[in-house]
PLY file of the C-alpha trace (Angstrom):
ply
format ascii 1.0
element vertex 644
property float x
property float y
property float z
element edge 643
property int vertex1
property int vertex2
end_header
-21.63 -15.56 16.47
-18.74 -12.88 16.89
-21.14 -10.20 15.07
-24.40 -10.79 17.19
-21.92 -10.69 20.05
-20.55 -7.51 19.08
-23.73 -5.98 18.22
-24.99 -7.03 21.91
-21.90 -5.20 23.23
-22.76 -2.14 21.06
-26.35 -1.53 22.20
-25.24 -2.14 26.03
-22.65 0.06 25.49
-24.91 2.73 24.13
-27.70 2.31 26.87
-24.95 2.60 29.80
-23.89 5.67 28.27
-27.58 7.31 28.22
-28.30 6.17 31.72
-25.12 7.26 33.26
-25.59 10.75 31.28
-29.22 10.95 32.79
-28.00 10.08 36.28
-25.17 12.62 36.10
-27.32 15.54 34.71
-30.42 15.33 36.53
-29.07 17.19 39.43
-27.64 19.76 36.87
-30.71 20.47 35.33
-32.89 20.47 38.47
-30.13 23.38 39.39
-30.61 25.07 36.12
-34.33 25.69 36.71
-33.60 28.08 39.63
-33.64 31.34 37.02
-36.73 32.64 35.36
-36.65 34.26 32.19
-37.72 37.86 32.04
-41.49 39.00 30.85
-41.03 41.42 28.01
-43.07 44.94 28.96
-44.02 45.13 24.92
-45.83 42.85 22.84
-46.09 42.67 18.98
-49.27 43.71 17.18
-49.07 41.44 14.05
-51.58 40.48 11.07
-50.63 37.81 8.89
-47.27 36.82 10.27
-46.01 40.49 9.94
-45.29 43.00 13.33
-47.26 46.23 12.73
-46.15 48.01 16.09
-45.70 46.67 19.80
-48.09 47.82 22.71
-47.21 48.22 26.41
-48.86 47.26 29.83
-52.20 49.17 30.66
-53.77 49.04 33.79
-54.52 45.26 34.92
-53.70 44.12 31.59
-50.58 42.85 30.45
-48.81 43.94 26.97
-49.34 40.01 25.76
-53.10 40.16 26.83
-53.42 43.50 24.87
-51.66 42.19 21.94
-53.81 39.24 21.88
-56.94 41.40 21.98
-55.98 43.59 19.21
-54.67 40.87 16.91
-58.06 38.93 17.21
-59.90 42.21 16.23
-57.48 42.73 13.33
-58.17 39.09 12.36
-61.97 39.76 12.42
-61.57 42.92 10.38
-59.45 41.51 7.40
-62.35 39.17 6.99
-64.73 41.57 5.86
-65.28 42.13 2.43
-66.25 45.87 3.11
-63.81 48.78 2.47
-61.72 49.70 5.86
-62.04 52.79 6.95
-59.72 53.71 10.10
-60.49 56.39 12.42
-58.91 58.09 15.24
-61.59 59.10 18.22
-60.77 60.79 21.44
-63.52 59.61 24.07
-63.46 60.80 27.74
-59.26 61.56 27.28
-58.53 58.16 25.78
-57.40 57.66 22.37
-58.87 55.10 20.47
-58.39 53.41 16.80
-61.65 51.67 15.30
-62.95 50.65 11.90
-65.36 53.33 11.34
-67.57 50.98 8.56
-68.27 48.35 11.11
-67.63 50.47 14.13
-65.10 47.55 15.76
-62.74 49.03 18.50
-59.39 48.02 17.35
-57.26 49.52 20.18
-56.59 52.27 22.91
-53.62 54.50 22.78
-51.90 54.69 26.28
-49.12 56.90 27.86
-47.01 53.41 27.87
-47.57 53.00 24.12
-45.92 56.30 23.05
-42.63 55.48 20.92
-42.02 58.22 18.29
-44.79 60.80 19.08
-45.35 63.53 21.65
-49.15 62.56 22.82
-51.44 59.41 22.78
-53.20 61.33 19.51
-49.99 62.14 17.68
-48.97 58.28 18.11
-52.49 57.05 17.00
-52.44 59.44 13.87
-48.91 57.20 12.73
-50.59 53.80 13.79
-53.84 54.48 11.69
-51.68 54.70 8.56
-49.77 51.35 9.57
-53.20 49.60 10.39
-54.72 50.73 7.36
-51.77 49.49 5.06
-51.76 46.15 6.73
-55.53 45.58 6.51
-55.87 46.55 2.97
-52.73 44.19 2.04
-54.56 41.40 3.97
-57.82 41.64 2.17
-55.95 41.84 -0.98
-54.13 38.70 -0.49
-57.37 36.76 0.73
-58.69 37.60 -3.07
-59.18 34.63 -5.15
-57.09 36.49 -8.01
-54.27 36.89 -5.76
-54.39 33.38 -4.42
-54.16 31.94 -8.15
-51.60 34.28 -8.79
-49.72 33.21 -5.68
-50.21 29.40 -6.64
-48.81 29.84 -10.19
-45.66 31.87 -8.96
-44.81 29.17 -6.14
-45.22 26.03 -8.80
-42.86 28.06 -11.00
-40.39 29.24 -8.14
-40.36 25.26 -7.27
-39.77 24.22 -10.80
-36.65 26.36 -11.02
-35.38 25.42 -8.06
-35.70 21.49 -8.91
-33.75 22.49 -12.19
-31.03 24.51 -10.35
-30.69 21.31 -7.71
-30.17 18.91 -10.94
-28.17 21.32 -12.83
-25.75 21.71 -9.87
-25.56 17.78 -9.73
-24.49 17.56 -13.24
-22.15 20.41 -12.49
-20.52 18.29 -9.75
-20.22 15.38 -11.71
-18.72 17.48 -14.75
-16.16 19.09 -11.73
-15.18 15.77 -10.45
-13.99 14.39 -13.75
-12.31 17.58 -14.69
-10.38 17.89 -11.02
-9.54 14.06 -11.19
-8.22 14.34 -14.74
-6.35 17.50 -14.31
-4.68 16.62 -10.56
-4.08 12.80 -12.18
-1.87 14.39 -14.99
0.14 16.62 -12.36
2.07 14.12 -9.88
2.75 16.88 -7.46
-0.84 17.63 -6.89
-2.11 14.10 -6.21
-2.18 14.68 -2.72
-5.03 17.55 -3.02
-7.06 15.22 -5.22
-9.51 14.05 -2.54
-9.03 17.26 -0.51
-10.60 19.15 -3.58
-13.03 16.67 -4.69
-14.48 16.46 -0.97
-14.64 20.46 -0.84
-16.30 20.63 -4.47
-19.13 18.02 -3.28
-19.59 20.05 0.07
-19.56 23.51 -1.63
-22.16 22.01 -4.01
-24.60 20.54 -1.37
-24.44 24.00 0.45
-25.39 25.63 -2.60
-28.64 23.23 -2.82
-29.63 23.65 0.67
-29.25 27.61 0.03
-31.35 27.47 -3.21
-34.25 25.12 -1.09
-34.09 27.45 1.90
-34.57 30.54 -0.28
-37.60 28.65 -1.97
-39.07 27.80 1.42
-38.93 31.60 2.59
-40.15 32.93 -0.77
-43.10 30.78 -1.06
-44.26 30.77 2.45
-44.30 34.75 2.50
-46.50 34.59 -0.39
-49.68 33.42 1.64
-51.07 34.92 4.66
-51.46 31.75 6.91
-47.97 30.02 5.90
-46.39 33.46 6.45
-48.06 33.38 10.11
-46.90 29.90 10.79
-43.18 30.88 9.82
-43.29 33.99 12.18
-44.72 31.78 15.08
-41.80 29.23 14.41
-39.33 32.03 14.58
-40.85 33.28 17.50
-40.36 30.18 19.26
-36.88 29.63 17.90
-35.91 32.76 19.31
-37.76 32.52 22.50
-35.42 31.78 25.60
-36.61 28.40 26.71
-33.74 26.38 27.55
-31.61 27.15 30.75
-28.15 26.41 30.84
-26.24 27.87 34.39
-27.49 30.74 35.47
-29.07 31.98 31.73
-31.72 31.08 29.11
-31.20 30.57 26.00
-33.16 30.17 22.94
-33.40 26.70 20.87
-31.78 28.98 18.03
-29.08 30.08 19.85
-28.20 26.10 21.17
-28.14 25.17 17.55
-25.54 27.95 16.69
-23.66 27.18 19.66
-23.69 23.30 18.67
-22.83 24.40 15.10
-19.80 26.46 16.57
-18.91 23.58 18.16
-18.79 21.25 15.21
-17.20 24.09 13.26
-14.38 24.46 16.17
-13.54 20.51 15.68
-13.68 20.91 11.91
-11.29 23.75 11.85
-8.84 22.21 14.59
-9.11 18.90 12.15
-8.06 20.86 9.40
-5.32 22.64 11.00
-3.83 19.49 12.66
-3.81 17.56 9.09
-2.14 20.71 7.58
0.50 20.71 10.20
0.84 16.96 9.73
1.29 16.85 6.06
3.14 20.31 5.66
5.47 20.44 8.95
5.98 16.97 10.09
6.18 15.04 7.02
8.25 17.63 5.12
11.17 17.52 8.12
10.97 13.61 7.56
9.29 12.48 10.81
8.12 8.80 11.16
4.57 8.03 10.43
3.75 6.64 13.72
5.15 9.79 15.34
3.32 12.26 12.96
0.19 10.32 14.15
0.92 10.85 17.89
1.86 14.39 17.41
-1.27 14.97 15.25
-3.67 13.23 17.69
-2.14 15.10 20.77
-2.46 18.43 19.04
-5.88 17.72 17.85
-7.30 16.88 21.35
-5.39 19.71 23.11
-6.91 22.71 20.40
-9.78 21.17 20.76
-10.21 21.17 24.10
-8.64 24.88 24.81
-11.12 26.06 21.87
-14.20 24.56 23.43
-13.35 26.12 26.86
-12.87 29.76 25.24
-15.95 29.25 23.21
-18.33 28.23 26.04
-16.76 31.20 28.38
-17.43 33.68 25.94
-21.07 32.25 25.50
-21.64 32.81 28.84
-21.84 29.01 29.76
-21.07 28.26 33.68
-18.48 25.62 33.24
-18.31 25.08 37.41
-21.59 23.86 36.67
-20.07 21.38 34.23
-17.67 20.55 36.45
-20.08 19.52 39.06
-22.01 17.57 36.32
-18.50 15.75 34.95
-17.53 15.10 38.44
-21.06 13.14 38.63
-20.47 11.48 35.54
-16.90 10.18 36.73
-19.01 8.34 39.81
-21.54 6.84 37.41
-18.24 5.67 35.19
-16.83 4.37 38.22
-19.63 2.04 38.94
-21.02 1.09 35.78
-18.54 1.42 33.12
-15.32 0.33 34.05
-14.85 -2.34 31.37
-15.70 0.45 28.89
-13.31 2.90 30.26
-10.49 0.25 30.39
-11.04 -0.44 26.65
-11.29 3.63 26.09
-7.94 4.00 27.72
-6.55 0.86 25.89
-7.49 2.74 22.64
-5.63 5.57 23.49
-2.68 3.92 24.30
-2.96 1.77 21.11
-3.02 5.25 19.11
-0.20 6.74 20.75
2.01 4.02 20.98
1.07 2.39 17.72
1.73 -1.15 18.33
-0.73 -1.91 15.37
-1.74 0.15 12.53
-4.75 0.01 10.16
-3.42 -2.75 7.18
-1.66 -4.80 9.69
-1.52 -8.43 9.88
-1.96 -9.76 13.33
-2.56 -12.77 15.15
-4.11 -12.53 18.74
-4.43 -16.04 19.89
-6.00 -18.14 17.24
-7.47 -15.37 15.25
-5.48 -13.95 12.20
-6.71 -11.15 10.26
-5.98 -7.75 8.94
-6.39 -4.59 11.09
-9.72 -2.41 9.15
-10.33 0.06 11.82
-9.08 0.96 15.26
-11.71 2.69 17.22
-11.70 3.99 21.08
-13.44 1.14 22.68
-12.86 -1.69 20.02
-10.73 -2.80 16.91
-12.11 -4.33 13.84
-10.39 -7.14 12.15
-10.82 -8.87 9.12
-10.11 -12.51 8.34
-9.01 -14.47 5.31
-12.59 -15.35 5.03
-13.61 -11.71 4.76
-15.47 -11.96 8.33
-15.12 -9.13 10.38
-14.49 -9.68 13.93
-14.52 -6.95 16.59
-11.90 -7.33 19.59
-11.91 -4.88 22.85
-8.78 -3.01 22.61
-7.95 -4.23 26.09
-7.24 -7.73 24.96
-4.74 -6.32 22.51
-2.66 -5.11 25.14
-3.31 -7.93 28.12
-2.56 -10.69 25.17
0.35 -11.41 23.30
-0.13 -9.99 19.78
1.94 -11.03 16.72
2.16 -8.10 14.38
4.03 -9.25 10.75
3.78 -5.43 9.60
5.63 -4.12 12.98
8.64 -2.15 12.04
9.51 -3.83 8.76
7.11 -5.60 6.84
9.39 -7.93 5.07
9.17 -11.38 6.86
10.37 -15.09 6.46
8.27 -18.03 5.61
9.76 -21.67 6.64
8.35 -24.69 4.53
9.42 -27.98 5.77
10.15 -30.96 3.44
11.30 -34.72 4.04
12.78 -36.88 1.41
14.01 -40.25 1.30
16.99 -41.89 2.18
17.96 -42.69 -0.96
17.55 -38.90 -2.54
20.84 -37.02 -3.57
21.19 -33.82 -1.13
22.64 -31.65 -3.65
19.49 -32.07 -5.90
17.12 -31.43 -3.21
18.82 -28.29 -2.29
18.84 -27.16 -6.03
15.19 -28.54 -6.32
14.25 -26.48 -3.43
15.75 -23.22 -4.43
14.44 -23.68 -8.06
10.78 -23.72 -6.79
11.57 -20.39 -4.53
13.11 -18.95 -7.28
10.28 -19.56 -9.69
7.93 -17.68 -7.58
7.51 -13.99 -8.49
6.69 -13.00 -4.93
9.63 -14.23 -3.24
12.32 -11.63 -2.66
15.65 -12.31 -4.14
17.40 -10.32 -1.69
17.79 -11.55 1.32
18.29 -15.04 -0.87
16.31 -18.28 -0.20
18.24 -20.56 1.76
17.67 -24.72 2.31
18.81 -25.90 5.64
19.24 -29.43 6.34
17.31 -29.88 9.78
17.60 -33.54 10.75
17.81 -37.46 10.04
14.34 -38.21 10.93
13.38 -42.03 11.14
11.89 -42.39 7.74
13.30 -39.28 5.84
15.95 -36.58 5.34
14.07 -33.30 6.93
15.02 -29.88 5.02
13.37 -26.71 5.57
13.24 -23.91 2.85
13.55 -20.53 4.03
12.28 -17.60 1.53
11.54 -13.94 2.41
8.35 -12.31 1.23
7.28 -8.40 1.13
3.59 -8.45 1.81
2.53 -10.77 5.04
-0.89 -11.03 4.39
0.03 -13.21 1.54
1.91 -15.68 3.27
-0.74 -18.40 3.20
-1.06 -18.08 -0.58
2.43 -17.84 -1.44
3.04 -20.87 1.16
0.35 -22.86 -0.92
2.07 -21.85 -4.15
5.56 -22.86 -2.90
3.94 -26.41 -2.04
2.91 -26.78 -5.44
6.11 -25.43 -7.14
8.20 -27.51 -4.57
6.04 -30.86 -5.37
6.66 -30.27 -9.22
10.27 -29.72 -8.78
10.95 -32.74 -6.64
9.23 -34.84 -9.49
11.24 -32.95 -12.19
14.44 -34.01 -10.38
13.06 -37.83 -9.56
13.37 -36.89 -5.73
11.02 -39.28 -3.67
9.08 -37.87 -0.91
8.66 -40.68 1.58
5.90 -42.20 3.92
6.41 -43.57 7.35
8.17 -46.98 7.31
9.82 -49.68 9.29
12.82 -52.08 8.24
12.69 -55.29 9.63
16.20 -57.50 10.02
16.10 -61.26 10.72
19.33 -63.05 11.43
18.69 -66.88 11.39
21.48 -69.48 9.92
18.31 -72.21 9.34
16.43 -69.01 7.38
19.53 -68.53 5.41
20.17 -71.98 4.33
16.42 -72.38 3.46
16.48 -69.15 1.41
19.59 -70.36 -0.35
17.98 -74.20 -1.03
15.08 -72.58 -2.62
17.01 -70.14 -4.85
18.80 -72.93 -6.07
15.68 -75.01 -6.75
14.38 -71.95 -8.69
17.91 -72.27 -11.11
19.35 -68.73 -9.35
22.66 -68.37 -8.53
22.78 -67.95 -4.57
26.03 -66.57 -4.77
26.19 -63.37 -2.20
28.47 -60.51 -3.35
30.10 -58.78 -0.52
30.26 -55.01 -0.25
33.67 -53.39 0.43
34.99 -50.28 1.64
37.91 -48.26 1.25
39.65 -48.35 4.68
42.00 -45.15 3.67
38.71 -43.14 3.00
36.72 -41.57 5.85
34.10 -39.76 3.52
33.25 -41.26 0.60
34.26 -39.36 -2.21
31.71 -37.68 -5.01
32.23 -37.47 -8.68
30.95 -34.45 -10.17
30.11 -34.51 -13.93
29.68 -31.51 -16.12
25.84 -32.38 -15.95
25.92 -32.17 -12.31
27.56 -28.42 -12.27
23.60 -27.10 -12.86
22.96 -28.53 -8.97
25.65 -26.45 -7.70
24.82 -22.80 -6.60
26.85 -19.64 -6.63
27.21 -20.07 -2.88
28.63 -23.61 -3.31
31.04 -22.60 -5.87
32.71 -19.65 -3.83
35.01 -20.89 -1.28
36.33 -18.96 1.72
39.64 -18.61 -0.18
37.64 -17.45 -3.33
35.58 -14.57 -1.47
38.50 -13.23 0.18
40.34 -12.70 -2.98
37.34 -11.18 -4.63
37.13 -8.83 -1.62
40.79 -7.69 -2.01
40.14 -7.26 -5.79
37.10 -5.20 -4.96
39.19 -3.16 -2.51
41.99 -2.61 -4.82
42.69 0.40 -7.12
41.11 -1.43 -10.15
38.17 -2.22 -8.00
35.31 -0.51 -6.73
35.09 3.46 -6.42
35.25 3.76 -2.49
35.01 7.28 -1.79
33.34 9.86 0.38
29.84 10.57 -0.49
27.18 13.31 0.48
23.57 12.76 0.09
20.62 15.21 0.84
23.20 16.88 3.58
24.06 13.76 5.02
27.80 12.42 4.68
28.67 9.13 4.33
32.68 8.13 4.35
34.33 5.24 2.87
31.40 3.78 0.69
30.71 2.48 -2.62
27.30 2.21 -4.69
25.52 -1.08 -5.29
24.42 -0.72 -8.63
28.35 0.18 -9.63
29.36 -2.95 -7.50
27.24 -5.03 -9.74
28.59 -3.72 -12.87
32.03 -4.20 -11.67
31.14 -7.85 -10.97
29.78 -8.36 -14.34
32.48 -6.62 -16.27
35.73 -7.94 -14.55
34.57 -11.13 -12.93
32.31 -12.60 -15.53
29.50 -13.11 -13.55
25.79 -13.02 -14.44
23.69 -9.70 -12.76
21.76 -12.00 -10.77
24.77 -13.93 -9.43
26.53 -10.47 -8.84
23.66 -9.57 -6.61
23.59 -12.70 -4.65
27.30 -12.36 -4.05
26.83 -8.89 -2.66
23.82 -10.38 -0.45
26.42 -13.11 0.83
29.11 -10.70 1.48
26.18 -8.70 3.70
25.42 -11.89 5.25
29.10 -12.97 6.23
29.69 -9.66 7.90
31.85 -8.40 5.20
29.96 -5.16 3.89
26.92 -3.62 5.17
24.18 -0.72 4.27
25.53 2.50 5.45
22.20 3.09 7.62
21.67 -0.72 7.91
17.82 -0.38 6.33
18.64 -2.24 3.09
20.04 -5.88 2.21
22.20 -5.72 -0.86
20.31 -4.56 -4.03
21.02 -3.17 -7.60
20.40 0.19 -6.91
21.61 3.83 -5.86
22.35 2.69 -2.45
25.59 3.26 -0.40
27.25 0.05 1.34
30.79 0.02 3.27
33.13 -2.53 4.09
33.40 -3.30 8.01
37.06 -2.76 7.78
36.43 0.90 6.62
34.49 1.87 9.69
0 1
1 2
2 3
3 4
4 5
5 6
6 7
7 8
8 9
9 10
10 11
11 12
12 13
13 14
14 15
15 16
16 17
17 18
18 19
19 20
20 21
21 22
22 23
23 24
24 25
25 26
26 27
27 28
28 29
29 30
30 31
31 32
32 33
33 34
34 35
35 36
36 37
37 38
38 39
39 40
40 41
41 42
42 43
43 44
44 45
45 46
46 47
47 48
48 49
49 50
50 51
51 52
52 53
53 54
54 55
55 56
56 57
57 58
58 59
59 60
60 61
61 62
62 63
63 64
64 65
65 66
66 67
67 68
68 69
69 70
70 71
71 72
72 73
73 74
74 75
75 76
76 77
77 78
78 79
79 80
80 81
81 82
82 83
83 84
84 85
85 86
86 87
87 88
88 89
89 90
90 91
91 92
92 93
93 94
94 95
95 96
96 97
97 98
98 99
99 100
100 101
101 102
102 103
103 104
104 105
105 106
106 107
107 108
108 109
109 110
110 111
111 112
112 113
113 114
114 115
115 116
116 117
117 118
118 119
119 120
120 121
121 122
122 123
123 124
124 125
125 126
126 127
127 128
128 129
129 130
130 131
131 132
132 133
133 134
134 135
135 136
136 137
137 138
138 139
139 140
140 141
141 142
142 143
143 144
144 145
145 146
146 147
147 148
148 149
149 150
150 151
151 152
152 153
153 154
154 155
155 156
156 157
157 158
158 159
159 160
160 161
161 162
162 163
163 164
164 165
165 166
166 167
167 168
168 169
169 170
170 171
171 172
172 173
173 174
174 175
175 176
176 177
177 178
178 179
179 180
180 181
181 182
182 183
183 184
184 185
185 186
186 187
187 188
188 189
189 190
190 191
191 192
192 193
193 194
194 195
195 196
196 197
197 198
198 199
199 200
200 201
201 202
202 203
203 204
204 205
205 206
206 207
207 208
208 209
209 210
210 211
211 212
212 213
213 214
214 215
215 216
216 217
217 218
218 219
219 220
220 221
221 222
222 223
223 224
224 225
225 226
226 227
227 228
228 229
229 230
230 231
231 232
232 233
233 234
234 235
235 236
236 237
237 238
238 239
239 240
240 241
241 242
242 243
243 244
244 245
245 246
246 247
247 248
248 249
249 250
250 251
251 252
252 253
253 254
254 255
255 256
256 257
257 258
258 259
259 260
260 261
261 262
262 263
263 264
264 265
265 266
266 267
267 268
268 269
269 270
270 271
271 272
272 273
273 274
274 275
275 276
276 277
277 278
278 279
279 280
280 281
281 282
282 283
283 284
284 285
285 286
286 287
287 288
288 289
289 290
290 291
291 292
292 293
293 294
294 295
295 296
296 297
297 298
298 299
299 300
300 301
301 302
302 303
303 304
304 305
305 306
306 307
307 308
308 309
309 310
310 311
311 312
312 313
313 314
314 315
315 316
316 317
317 318
318 319
319 320
320 321
321 322
322 323
323 324
324 325
325 326
326 327
327 328
328 329
329 330
330 331
331 332
332 333
333 334
334 335
335 336
336 337
337 338
338 339
339 340
340 341
341 342
342 343
343 344
344 345
345 346
346 347
347 348
348 349
349 350
350 351
351 352
352 353
353 354
354 355
355 356
356 357
357 358
358 359
359 360
360 361
361 362
362 363
363 364
364 365
365 366
366 367
367 368
368 369
369 370
370 371
371 372
372 373
373 374
374 375
375 376
376 377
377 378
378 379
379 380
380 381
381 382
382 383
383 384
384 385
385 386
386 387
387 388
388 389
389 390
390 391
391 392
392 393
393 394
394 395
395 396
396 397
397 398
398 399
399 400
400 401
401 402
402 403
403 404
404 405
405 406
406 407
407 408
408 409
409 410
410 411
411 412
412 413
413 414
414 415
415 416
416 417
417 418
418 419
419 420
420 421
421 422
422 423
423 424
424 425
425 426
426 427
427 428
428 429
429 430
430 431
431 432
432 433
433 434
434 435
435 436
436 437
437 438
438 439
439 440
440 441
441 442
442 443
443 444
444 445
445 446
446 447
447 448
448 449
449 450
450 451
451 452
452 453
453 454
454 455
455 456
456 457
457 458
458 459
459 460
460 461
461 462
462 463
463 464
464 465
465 466
466 467
467 468
468 469
469 470
470 471
471 472
472 473
473 474
474 475
475 476
476 477
477 478
478 479
479 480
480 481
481 482
482 483
483 484
484 485
485 486
486 487
487 488
488 489
489 490
490 491
491 492
492 493
493 494
494 495
495 496
496 497
497 498
498 499
499 500
500 501
501 502
502 503
503 504
504 505
505 506
506 507
507 508
508 509
509 510
510 511
511 512
512 513
513 514
514 515
515 516
516 517
517 518
518 519
519 520
520 521
521 522
522 523
523 524
524 525
525 526
526 527
527 528
528 529
529 530
530 531
531 532
532 533
533 534
534 535
535 536
536 537
537 538
538 539
539 540
540 541
541 542
542 543
543 544
544 545
545 546
546 547
547 548
548 549
549 550
550 551
551 552
552 553
553 554
554 555
555 556
556 557
557 558
558 559
559 560
560 561
561 562
562 563
563 564
564 565
565 566
566 567
567 568
568 569
569 570
570 571
571 572
572 573
573 574
574 575
575 576
576 577
577 578
578 579
579 580
580 581
581 582
582 583
583 584
584 585
585 586
586 587
587 588
588 589
589 590
590 591
591 592
592 593
593 594
594 595
595 596
596 597
597 598
598 599
599 600
600 601
601 602
602 603
603 604
604 605
605 606
606 607
607 608
608 609
609 610
610 611
611 612
612 613
613 614
614 615
615 616
616 617
617 618
618 619
619 620
620 621
621 622
622 623
623 624
624 625
625 626
626 627
627 628
628 629
629 630
630 631
631 632
632 633
633 634
634 635
635 636
636 637
637 638
638 639
639 640
640 641
641 642
642 643
């Protein structure tokens, strides 16, 4: 349902954009029809796609009309199998060129045709040589021997091209493996891996295209007819037939302008990424700030570069401004929701409340962000279903992002046990289950909270910390399995809802005593006595029960104070001023050295020493110098609050 709705919205979005563009650019295109392309005073005389010379206007005949008649005469002449003899004849003060064998008139030389000679007769002598050479070549290329040779050459060239194309593909695979192996062995160059492989693929693709273009030009020039088609194709591509503003442009110029625009976008993107990787990342800028600065620079540079490019190309940006204003009116009427989502996408891009890979919850929907577009955001659910959400909903509704800021999050699992359970064993069983899961963090430490005395159970809550929020559902399921097994191991009962009914009736009690006596059972009732001097029942702890006592239970407040005094004494931790990457940290100690000191001098296990360090953090006695880490057995700086 979500996919079909997203597809309908996508088609509606494309339709509205096309309609708006048509409405917006109709006035602009109508204004652009005012100027007309200039008519050339010269026209080419050509045979088989090769220009021989150009002629001008003569009397009532334009240069194009003269060239058309001359070209037809040349095509008729070259089809003849007789030998061609070209002669220059001067009749009635007019110089003409004709085929003497067929007496066919080819053209008349006028004063407007003179280019490199002093008189029309001298110009005719020059053109006579060119015409004879072109006609003889045309007859030679129409012979069957030449056609056979040209066909064989074409097949050979195409075969060589296919071989080179396949060879480049094998070279790309070979170079891909070589580059990948080389960069994988050099950790400092691993960031260049994708970049070099991408450019290697692009280079091979460009070489393949160049080879096929060369083959196309070479083979089409072998045959007269294909050479003529190629000429007319290039003539059309170079003819100024598309109007933009006050100028006419050829299709080839339009394609070149679009290519330059695309090249500007790639160059700006390359410069922006280089600035982000080699400047912002080196100075330690946060990832979110890097993205914001990079996107802003990319937009600004692209806008300025396109303005400069289009102005230098001669485009009338004033007309484009009018079209943009009309486009704005169209947007105001028909694309309000789309513009709202577009602006919301920009806000999400700059503020970065969510990022790709974040686990979020929008309403009842929970999933991982796969892509953030300018109009919508793609979210993949746990069932691998992709759902498209408009960007405006991510700003207007409440969004839970488990990865925002710090990816470490806490899970809460509620457990109810029977009233007859030993609460010490319950706590130990729950902590034992938490510590047996490899993805539950040791610091911050798992905790068990006694929540309430419910109607049928004693309710506890197990709190654990995990590093990857997207795995929370699987981890919670795993913990439930471990908790059930751990409670059974310690013989702790999980109750079901129940009610106790108390009856008080002397006659019922007498009837019960008589029935017990009749059955031969001693009806004596023992009384429960209580120690009036004891307000809280005392619990005896045997050695076998020491296992259920955690390190936090063993450390009293007095023991903790004495431990802190020892740690801060002359024989305790190395508390001193330290420098790290040009940063100064006064009166601090190293976490791994503190763990080692607790193991060597206080006879704690290493895990117990780490847990003691976390207890000191939770009780507000020590903290990380920049408050970025919990207590870890690592080269991290910690400080006592009293040394602040």
